[in-house]
C-alpha positions as CSV (number, residue, x, y, z in Angstrom):
1,P,13.0,-24.8,-17.6
2,P,11.8,-21.8,-19.6
3,V,9.1,-19.5,-18.2
4,P,5.7,-20.7,-19.7
5,A,4.2,-18.5,-22.4
6,V,1.0,-16.7,-21.5
7,D,-1.6,-15.5,-24.1
8,F,-3.8,-12.7,-22.7
9,G,-5.9,-12.6,-25.9
10,N,-7.1,-16.2,-25.8
11,T,-10.6,-15.7,-24.4
12,Q,-11.5,-19.4,-24.3
13,E,-8.6,-19.9,-21.8
14,A,-9.0,-16.6,-19.9
15,Y,-12.7,-17.2,-19.2
16,R,-12.7,-21.0,-18.8
17,S,-13.6,-20.6,-15.1
18,R,-16.6,-18.4,-15.8
19,R,-20.2,-19.2,-16.8
20,S,-21.8,-17.2,-19.6
21,W,-24.1,-15.3,-17.3
22,E,-21.1,-14.2,-15.3
23,L,-19.4,-12.9,-18.5
24,A,-22.7,-11.0,-19.4
25,R,-22.8,-9.5,-15.8
26,S,-19.1,-8.4,-16.1
27,L,-19.8,-6.8,-19.5
28,L,-22.9,-4.9,-18.1
29,V,-21.2,-3.8,-14.9
30,L,-18.0,-2.6,-16.6
31,R,-20.0,-0.8,-19.2
32,L,-22.0,1.0,-16.6
33,C,-18.8,1.9,-14.7
34,A,-17.6,3.6,-17.9
35,S,-20.6,5.9,-18.1
36,P,-19.6,9.4,-16.9
37,A,-23.3,10.4,-16.4
38,L,-24.1,7.4,-14.3
39,L,-20.9,7.8,-12.2
40,A,-21.6,11.4,-11.5
41,H,-24.9,10.6,-9.9
42,H,-24.4,7.0,-8.7
43,E,-24.9,7.7,-5.0
44,Q,-28.2,9.4,-5.6
45,L,-29.3,6.6,-7.9
46,L,-28.4,3.9,-5.3
47,H,-30.3,5.8,-2.7
48,L,-33.4,6.2,-5.0
49,T,-33.3,2.5,-6.0
50,R,-33.1,1.4,-2.4
51,R,-36.2,3.6,-1.5
52,L,-38.2,2.2,-4.5
53,L,-37.3,-1.5,-4.1
54,G,-37.0,-1.8,-0.3
55,Q,-33.9,-3.2,1.4
56,K,-34.5,-6.9,0.6
57,L,-34.9,-6.4,-3.2
58,F,-32.2,-3.8,-3.3
59,D,-29.7,-6.3,-1.7
60,K,-30.7,-8.9,-4.3
61,L,-30.2,-6.5,-7.2
62,M,-26.8,-5.5,-5.9
63,K,-25.8,-9.2,-5.5
64,M,-26.8,-9.8,-9.1
65,T,-24.8,-6.8,-10.4
66,F,-22.1,-4.6,-8.7
67,Y,-21.8,-6.4,-5.4
68,G,-21.7,-9.8,-7.1
69,Q,-19.0,-8.5,-9.5
70,F,-16.6,-6.9,-7.0
71,V,-17.3,-8.5,-3.6
72,A,-17.0,-12.2,-2.6
73,G,-19.8,-12.4,-0.1
74,E,-21.1,-11.2,3.3
75,D,-19.0,-13.3,5.7
76,Q,-16.1,-15.8,6.0
77,E,-18.4,-18.8,5.3
78,S,-20.2,-17.4,2.3
79,I,-16.9,-16.4,0.5
80,R,-15.5,-19.9,0.8
81,P,-17.0,-21.4,-2.4
82,L,-15.6,-18.5,-4.6
83,I,-12.2,-18.8,-3.0
84,Q,-12.1,-22.6,-3.6
85,H,-13.4,-22.1,-7.2
86,N,-10.7,-19.6,-8.0
87,R,-8.1,-21.8,-6.4
88,A,-9.1,-24.7,-8.7
89,F,-8.1,-22.5,-11.6
90,G,-4.8,-21.4,-10.1
91,V,-5.8,-18.1,-8.5
92,G,-5.3,-17.5,-4.8
93,S,-6.9,-14.9,-2.5
94,I,-5.9,-11.8,-0.5
95,L,-8.7,-11.4,2.0
96,D,-9.9,-7.9,2.9
97,Y,-12.9,-7.0,5.0
98,G,-14.3,-4.2,3.0
99,V,-16.6,-2.6,5.5
100,E,-16.4,1.2,6.2
101,E,-18.3,3.5,8.4
102,D,-20.6,5.6,6.2
103,L,-19.6,9.0,7.7
104,S,-20.8,12.3,6.1
105,P,-17.9,14.5,4.7
106,E,-18.5,16.8,7.7
107,E,-18.4,14.0,10.3
108,A,-15.2,12.6,8.6
109,E,-13.5,16.0,8.7
110,R,-14.4,16.6,12.4
111,T,-13.3,13.1,13.4
112,E,-10.0,13.3,11.5
113,M,-9.1,16.7,12.8
114,E,-9.7,15.6,16.4
115,A,-7.6,12.5,15.9
116,C,-4.7,14.3,14.2
117,V,-4.3,17.1,16.8
118,C,-2.5,16.4,20.1
119,S,-3.8,17.9,23.3
120,G,-1.0,20.5,23.5
121,H,-1.3,21.4,19.8
122,V,-0.8,25.0,18.6
123,P,-1.3,25.9,14.9
124,A,1.8,26.0,12.8
125,P,3.5,29.4,13.2
126,P,3.7,31.7,10.1
127,G,7.3,30.8,9.6
128,T,6.7,27.1,9.3
129,S,8.2,25.8,6.0
130,K,5.8,24.5,3.3
131,R,7.5,21.1,3.5
132,E,6.7,20.9,7.2
133,K,3.1,21.8,6.6
134,Q,2.8,18.5,4.7
135,Y,2.8,16.8,8.1
136,Q,0.3,19.2,9.8
137,P,-3.4,18.3,9.9
138,H,-5.5,20.3,7.4
139,P,-9.3,20.7,7.7
140,A,-9.8,20.9,3.9
141,F,-8.4,17.3,3.6
142,G,-10.0,15.9,6.8
143,D,-12.1,13.5,4.7
144,R,-9.4,11.2,3.5
145,R,-11.9,9.3,1.3
146,D,-12.3,12.2,-1.1
147,G,-10.7,11.6,-4.5
148,V,-9.5,8.1,-3.4
149,I,-9.9,5.0,-5.6
150,S,-9.9,1.5,-4.2
151,A,-8.5,1.9,-0.8
152,R,-10.6,1.4,2.3
153,T,-10.5,4.4,4.7
154,Y,-10.5,4.2,8.5
155,F,-11.2,7.2,10.9
156,Y,-10.0,7.2,14.5
157,A,-12.8,7.2,17.1
158,N,-11.2,5.8,20.2
159,E,-8.9,3.0,21.4
160,A,-11.9,0.6,21.7
161,K,-12.6,1.1,18.0
162,C,-9.0,0.3,17.1
163,D,-9.3,-2.9,19.2
164,S,-12.4,-3.7,17.2
165,H,-10.6,-3.2,13.9
166,M,-7.8,-5.4,15.1
167,E,-10.3,-8.2,15.9
168,T,-11.7,-7.8,12.4
169,F,-8.2,-8.2,11.0
170,L,-7.5,-11.2,13.2
171,R,-10.7,-12.9,11.9
172,C,-9.6,-12.1,8.4
173,I,-6.2,-13.7,9.0
174,E,-7.8,-16.8,10.4
175,A,-10.2,-17.1,7.5
176,S,-7.3,-16.7,5.1
177,G,-5.4,-19.5,6.9
178,K,-8.4,-21.8,6.7
179,A,-9.1,-21.1,3.0
180,S,-5.6,-22.0,1.7
181,D,-2.1,-22.8,2.9
182,D,-0.4,-19.9,1.0
183,G,-2.8,-17.0,1.6
184,F,-2.4,-13.3,2.2
185,S,-4.3,-10.8,4.3
186,A,-4.3,-7.0,4.0
187,I,-4.1,-4.5,6.9
188,K,-4.1,-0.8,7.2
189,L,-2.2,0.9,10.0
190,T,-4.6,3.9,10.2
191,A,-7.1,1.4,11.5
192,L,-4.9,0.4,14.5
193,G,-4.2,3.8,16.1
194,R,-4.5,7.5,16.3
195,P,-3.3,9.1,13.1
196,Q,-1.7,12.0,15.0
197,F,1.1,9.6,16.0
198,L,1.7,8.7,12.3
199,L,1.7,12.3,11.3
200,Q,4.3,13.3,14.0
201,F,6.5,10.3,13.4
202,S,6.4,10.9,9.6
203,D,7.5,14.5,10.3
204,V,10.4,13.3,12.4
205,L,11.6,10.7,9.9
206,T,11.3,13.2,7.0
207,K,13.2,16.0,8.9
208,W,15.9,13.5,9.9
209,R,16.4,12.4,6.2
210,R,16.3,16.0,5.1
211,F,19.1,16.9,7.6
212,F,21.2,14.1,6.0
213,H,20.6,15.5,2.5
214,Q,21.6,19.0,3.8
215,M,24.9,17.6,5.2
216,A,25.4,15.7,1.9
217,A,25.0,18.9,0.0
218,E,27.6,20.6,2.2
219,Q,30.1,17.8,1.4
220,G,29.4,18.1,-2.4
221,K,27.2,15.0,-2.7
222,A,23.9,16.6,-3.7
223,G,22.1,15.0,-6.6
224,L,23.5,11.5,-6.2
225,A,21.3,8.4,-5.8
226,A,20.2,7.8,-2.2
227,M,22.5,4.8,-1.7
228,D,25.5,6.6,-3.3
229,M,25.5,9.5,-0.8
230,K,28.3,8.7,1.6
231,L,29.3,11.3,4.2
232,E,32.8,11.6,5.6
233,V,32.3,11.0,9.3
234,A,35.1,13.3,10.4
235,V,33.7,16.2,8.4
236,L,30.2,15.4,9.7
237,Q,31.4,15.4,13.3
238,E,32.9,18.9,12.7
239,S,29.7,20.2,11.2
240,V,27.5,18.9,14.0
241,A,29.9,20.2,16.7
242,K,29.7,23.7,15.1
243,M,25.9,23.6,15.4
244,G,26.2,23.0,19.1
245,I,23.9,20.0,19.1
246,A,26.1,18.2,21.7
247,S,29.6,18.2,23.1
248,R,32.5,17.0,20.9
249,T,33.0,13.9,23.2
250,E,29.3,12.9,22.9
251,I,29.4,13.3,19.1
252,E,32.4,11.1,18.8
253,R,30.6,8.5,20.9
254,W,27.6,8.5,18.5
255,F,29.7,7.9,15.4
256,T,31.7,4.9,16.6
257,A,33.0,1.9,14.7
258,E,30.4,-0.2,16.7
259,T,27.5,1.7,15.0
260,L,29.1,2.5,11.7
261,G,31.8,0.0,10.9
262,M,35.3,1.0,10.0
263,S,34.8,2.7,6.6
264,G,35.0,6.3,7.9
265,T,31.9,7.1,5.9
266,L,28.2,7.1,6.7
267,D,25.2,6.5,4.3
268,L,21.5,7.1,4.6
269,L,20.9,3.7,6.2
270,D,23.5,4.3,8.9
271,W,22.0,7.7,9.5
272,S,18.4,6.4,9.8
273,S,19.6,3.8,12.3
274,L,20.9,6.5,14.6
275,I,17.3,7.7,15.2
276,D,16.6,4.4,16.8
277,N,15.7,4.5,20.5
278,R,18.6,2.0,21.0
279,T,21.1,4.8,20.5
280,E,22.0,7.7,22.7
281,L,21.4,10.1,19.8
282,S,17.7,9.7,20.2
283,K,17.9,11.8,23.3
284,H,19.3,14.7,21.2
285,L,16.6,14.7,18.5
286,V,17.1,18.3,17.3
287,V,17.9,19.4,13.8
288,P,19.1,22.8,12.5
289,N,16.8,25.0,10.6
290,M,19.0,26.0,7.7
291,Q,17.0,29.2,7.1
292,T,17.1,30.5,10.7
293,G,20.2,28.8,12.0
294,Q,18.2,27.7,15.1
295,L,18.1,24.2,16.5
296,E,14.6,22.8,16.6
297,P,13.3,19.8,18.6
298,L,12.7,16.9,16.2
299,L,9.8,15.4,18.1
300,S,7.0,17.3,19.7
301,Q,6.4,16.1,23.3
302,F,3.7,13.5,23.5
303,T,1.4,13.5,26.6
304,E,1.3,10.4,28.8
305,E,-2.0,9.3,27.2
306,E,-0.6,9.9,23.7
307,E,2.5,7.7,24.5
308,L,0.1,5.0,25.6
309,Q,-1.8,5.3,22.4
310,M,1.4,4.9,20.4
311,T,2.4,1.8,22.5
312,R,-1.0,0.2,22.0
313,M,-0.7,0.7,18.2
314,L,2.6,-1.1,18.2
315,Q,1.1,-3.9,20.4
316,R,-1.8,-4.4,17.9
317,M,0.6,-4.7,15.0
318,D,2.6,-7.3,17.0
319,I,-0.6,-9.3,17.8
320,L,-1.6,-9.4,14.1
321,A,1.9,-10.4,12.9
322,K,2.1,-13.2,15.5
323,K,-1.4,-14.5,14.4
324,A,-0.3,-14.4,10.8
325,S,2.9,-16.3,11.7
326,E,0.8,-19.0,13.6
327,V,-1.6,-19.7,10.8
328,G,0.9,-19.4,7.9
329,V,-0.6,-16.3,6.3
330,R,1.5,-13.5,4.7
331,L,0.5,-10.0,5.9
332,M,0.4,-7.1,3.5
333,V,0.6,-3.6,5.0
334,D,-1.3,-1.3,2.7
335,A,0.3,2.1,1.7
336,E,-1.6,5.2,2.6
337,Q,-1.3,9.0,2.1
338,T,2.2,10.5,1.9
339,Y,1.8,12.4,5.2
340,F,1.4,9.0,7.0
341,Q,3.6,6.9,4.8
342,P,7.1,7.5,6.2
343,A,5.8,6.3,9.6
344,I,3.8,3.4,8.1
345,S,6.9,2.2,6.2
346,R,9.2,2.5,9.2
347,L,6.7,0.6,11.5
348,T,6.4,-2.1,8.8
349,L,10.2,-2.3,8.7
350,E,10.3,-2.9,12.4
351,M,7.8,-5.8,11.9
352,Q,9.9,-7.2,9.0
353,R,13.0,-7.1,11.2
354,K,11.3,-9.2,13.8
355,F,9.1,-11.6,11.7
356,N,10.9,-11.9,8.4
357,R,13.9,-13.8,9.7
358,E,13.2,-17.1,8.0
359,K,10.8,-16.1,5.2
360,P,9.0,-12.9,4.2
361,L,5.9,-12.9,6.4
362,I,5.3,-9.1,6.3
363,F,5.1,-7.3,2.9
364,N,5.5,-3.6,2.7
365,T,3.7,-1.7,-0.1
366,Y,5.6,0.8,-2.4
367,Q,3.6,3.4,-4.4
368,C,5.3,3.9,-7.7
369,Y,3.4,7.1,-8.6
370,L,5.6,8.8,-6.0
371,K,8.8,10.6,-7.1
372,D,10.8,9.0,-4.3
373,A,9.6,5.4,-4.9
374,Y,12.9,4.1,-6.3
375,D,14.9,5.5,-3.4
376,N,12.4,3.9,-0.9
377,V,12.7,0.5,-2.6
378,T,16.5,0.5,-3.0
379,L,17.1,1.6,0.6
380,D,14.8,-1.1,2.1
381,V,16.4,-3.8,-0.1
382,E,19.8,-2.8,1.0
383,L,18.7,-2.7,4.7
384,A,17.3,-6.2,4.4
385,R,20.7,-7.4,2.9
386,R,22.7,-5.8,5.7
387,E,20.5,-7.0,8.6
388,G,19.9,-10.5,7.1
389,W,16.1,-10.5,7.0
390,C,13.9,-11.5,4.0
391,F,12.6,-8.6,1.8
392,G,8.9,-8.8,0.9
393,A,7.2,-6.1,-1.2
394,K,4.0,-5.3,-3.1
395,L,4.4,-2.8,-5.9
396,V,1.4,-0.7,-6.8
397,R,0.9,2.5,-8.8
398,G,-1.1,4.2,-6.1
399,A,-4.7,5.1,-5.1
400,Y,-4.5,8.7,-3.7
401,M,-3.3,10.8,-6.7
402,A,-6.1,13.3,-7.0
403,Q,-6.1,13.9,-3.2
404,E,-2.3,14.2,-3.0
405,R,-2.1,16.7,-5.8
406,A,-4.9,18.8,-4.5
407,R,-3.4,18.9,-1.0
408,A,0.1,19.8,-2.2
409,A,-1.3,22.6,-4.3
410,E,-3.6,23.9,-1.5
411,I,-0.9,23.9,1.2
412,G,2.0,24.8,-1.1
413,Y,4.5,22.0,-0.9
414,E,6.0,20.1,-3.8
415,D,3.7,17.7,-5.6
416,P,4.9,14.2,-4.5
417,I,3.4,12.5,-7.5
418,N,5.2,11.8,-10.8
419,P,4.1,14.3,-13.4
420,T,2.6,11.9,-16.0
421,Y,1.1,8.4,-16.2
422,E,4.1,7.5,-18.4
423,A,6.5,8.7,-15.7
424,T,4.7,6.5,-13.2
425,N,4.9,3.5,-15.6
426,A,8.7,4.1,-16.0
427,M,9.1,4.3,-12.2
428,Y,7.1,1.1,-11.7
429,H,9.3,-0.8,-14.2
430,R,12.5,0.7,-12.7
431,C,11.5,-0.4,-9.1
432,L,10.3,-3.8,-10.3
433,N,13.5,-4.4,-12.3
434,Y,15.6,-3.6,-9.3
435,V,13.7,-6.0,-7.1
436,L,13.7,-8.7,-9.7
437,E,17.5,-8.4,-9.9
438,E,17.6,-8.8,-6.1
439,L,15.4,-11.9,-6.4
440,K,17.9,-13.5,-8.8
441,H,20.6,-13.4,-6.1
442,N,18.4,-13.9,-3.1
443,A,16.0,-16.8,-3.2
444,K,14.2,-15.7,0.0
445,A,13.1,-12.3,-1.2
446,K,9.6,-12.0,-2.7
447,V,7.6,-9.4,-4.7
448,M,4.0,-9.0,-5.6
449,V,3.4,-7.2,-8.9
450,A,0.0,-5.7,-8.1
451,S,-1.0,-4.3,-11.5
452,H,-3.9,-4.3,-14.0
453,N,-1.5,-3.1,-16.7
454,E,-0.9,-5.8,-19.4
455,D,2.4,-4.1,-20.5
456,T,3.7,-4.3,-16.9
457,V,2.8,-8.0,-16.6
458,R,4.4,-8.7,-20.0
459,F,7.5,-6.8,-18.8
460,T,7.7,-8.9,-15.6
461,L,7.4,-12.2,-17.6
462,R,10.1,-11.1,-20.0
463,R,12.5,-10.1,-17.1
464,M,11.7,-13.4,-15.3
465,E,12.7,-15.3,-18.4
466,E,15.9,-13.3,-18.8
467,L,16.9,-13.6,-15.1
468,G,16.0,-17.3,-14.8
469,L,13.2,-16.8,-12.3
470,H,10.7,-19.6,-12.7
471,P,7.1,-19.5,-11.5
472,A,7.6,-22.7,-9.5
473,D,10.1,-20.8,-7.4
474,R,7.2,-18.7,-6.1
475,Q,9.3,-15.6,-5.7
476,V,7.2,-13.4,-8.0
477,Y,3.5,-13.1,-7.3
478,F,0.8,-11.2,-9.3
479,G,-2.2,-9.5,-7.9
480,Q,-5.4,-8.0,-9.4
481,L,-8.8,-7.0,-7.9
482,L,-11.7,-9.3,-7.8
483,G,-14.1,-8.7,-10.7
484,M,-11.5,-7.0,-12.9
485,C,-8.7,-8.2,-15.2
486,D,-9.7,-11.9,-15.3
487,Q,-8.0,-11.9,-18.8
488,I,-4.7,-11.4,-16.9
489,S,-5.3,-13.3,-13.6
490,F,-6.6,-16.6,-14.9
491,P,-4.2,-17.2,-17.9
492,L,-1.3,-16.6,-15.4
493,G,-2.8,-18.9,-12.8
494,Q,-3.5,-21.7,-15.4
495,A,0.1,-21.4,-16.6
496,G,1.4,-22.0,-13.1
497,F,2.3,-18.5,-12.0
498,P,1.4,-17.5,-8.4
499,V,-1.5,-15.0,-8.9
500,Y,-3.9,-13.6,-6.4
501,K,-7.2,-11.7,-6.4
502,Y,-7.8,-9.0,-3.8
503,V,-11.0,-10.4,-2.3
504,P,-13.2,-7.9,-0.3
505,Y,-16.1,-9.2,1.7
506,G,-18.8,-7.8,4.0
507,P,-22.6,-7.1,4.2
508,V,-24.1,-5.3,1.2
509,M,-24.9,-2.0,2.9
510,E,-21.6,-1.8,4.7
511,V,-19.5,-2.2,1.6
512,L,-21.3,0.3,-0.5
513,P,-18.6,3.0,0.1
514,Y,-16.0,0.5,-1.2
515,L,-18.2,-0.3,-4.3
516,S,-18.7,3.4,-5.0
517,R,-14.9,3.8,-5.4
518,R,-14.6,0.6,-7.4
519,A,-17.0,2.1,-9.9
520,L,-15.0,5.3,-9.9
521,E,-11.8,3.4,-10.4
522,N,-13.1,1.7,-13.4
523,S,-13.8,5.0,-15.0
524,G,-10.2,6.0,-14.3
525,I,-8.6,3.1,-16.2
526,M,-10.7,3.3,-19.3
527,K,-8.0,1.8,-21.5
528,G,-7.8,-1.4,-19.6
529,A,-11.6,-1.6,-19.1
530,W,-12.1,-1.1,-22.8
531,R,-9.8,-4.0,-23.6
532,E,-11.5,-6.2,-21.0
533,R,-15.0,-5.4,-22.3
534,Q,-13.8,-6.2,-25.9
535,L,-12.5,-9.6,-24.8
536,L,-15.7,-10.4,-22.8
537,W,-17.8,-9.7,-25.8
538,Q,-15.6,-11.7,-28.0
539,E,-15.9,-14.8,-25.7
540,L,-19.7,-14.5,-25.5
541,K,-19.9,-14.3,-29.3
542,R,-17.6,-17.3,-29.6
543,R,-19.8,-19.4,-27.2
544,L,-22.9,-18.3,-29.0
545,C,-21.5,-19.4,-32.4
546,T,-20.0,-22.7,-31.2
547,G,-23.1,-23.7,-29.2
548,S,-21.2,-23.5,-25.9
549,L,-23.4,-20.8,-24.3
550,F,-24.2,-23.2,-21.4
551,H,-20.5,-23.8,-20.7
552,R,-19.8,-25.3,-17.3
553,P,-16.4,-24.5,-15.7
554,A,-14.3,-27.7,-15.2
């Protein structure tokens, strides 16, 4: 059957699930979010309002305005009516406990630096390359909330706090399982362990990949797409032997037919698998520094306590994945800053290998504002094909642009972000198109198009039509934030497409940091917000003129 047509301009259909006072609230809140003067001083204004009204009245005011617009409720019980109401109109939920500690910037910086530096840490020596400094802790960027839109931020205090975060995620997964039979829950890996491990592991993975690219350049393969770089194993063995990393016999044992097949070539996926602790090569984790010609250890030595912290982080991930599997909830691992992301992606991959055997239970997140987004997507799709597990992905544009750009400029490494918004759009569509092509040939693979961009949603619908992907197959999901883009979510849901709202919940005072960034985000996507306000106003006028101002959703 053909893919159903969806009209994002039909306000009567788009807002069928909303009462008129809710439309008026949306209009007011989105308008206030678009005021630069208000946004510049919103924290002081909130503080002043709370002092004038007192806590009880302040909570009521927030629930009538910003909190009511963007947050579902205080706890798992109070959010249930909204989840069921949205479900009745074809829109599911991705539950997300939106509470953050309200640390001052100074406290956040101190906490982060303590958590990112190991006990044996010495500052990076003067010769450290700019690229490597990307994976070193930096005090100026200790407060990871600064310049970030949307994303919740966790700071490491101690192992007990990580256990507490895990318990919160477990309750969230359970609530999602009770609310529907096809729900999602979101987790952040920085909540589950010490970020120093993520930094070091990211550094290792990046150096290892860079070593592959250096070898590829020596064999005249520079500039090719990631999956097209295939190294001649015989030539590679010769190069590695000359570097003195290991004896010729050991090197030949690493690159055997058992690990690489019979092709005589090795690609980036084969190379990445060699770093696994299942292979002998992991004992020899050194890479040559091409500038100095010296061999350098790939992994700094962890202390016994740090190794325990790493193990506990992996155990927490395992507990969450098992709980999600038990209650039938898909788990979305949120993307984070680039200096953590290689490790986060690799750990998510390990979870996918274990839990995505029958269906995609674990979804990795790909940030399409990154220059290497397409390489990351294509490599993981190919790995899932080779190893026979189910690929699950969420595609986003990204929430850390201002912070990433500032950090790259300050420390002096290449800006990891695409140069323009248009370049990011092109990257998003390129990654999405590749994944949709995979879905056509692989019924078990799934993707969530997490976008507020109407053009991207239209592009997806057009490609689904061309590739014969029907909404009833439930391979392509759509995702938007609660309180925004109802003109996209509800028409999709009512036309039978699997669409989800990202649903944060938590007590008023504890989700204020989240709400602050939601307000800032709205100012950053003025084009979309302007369109949304126009449609809301149009629907209110229509109801006024047709005598349906007291419309009751049904």
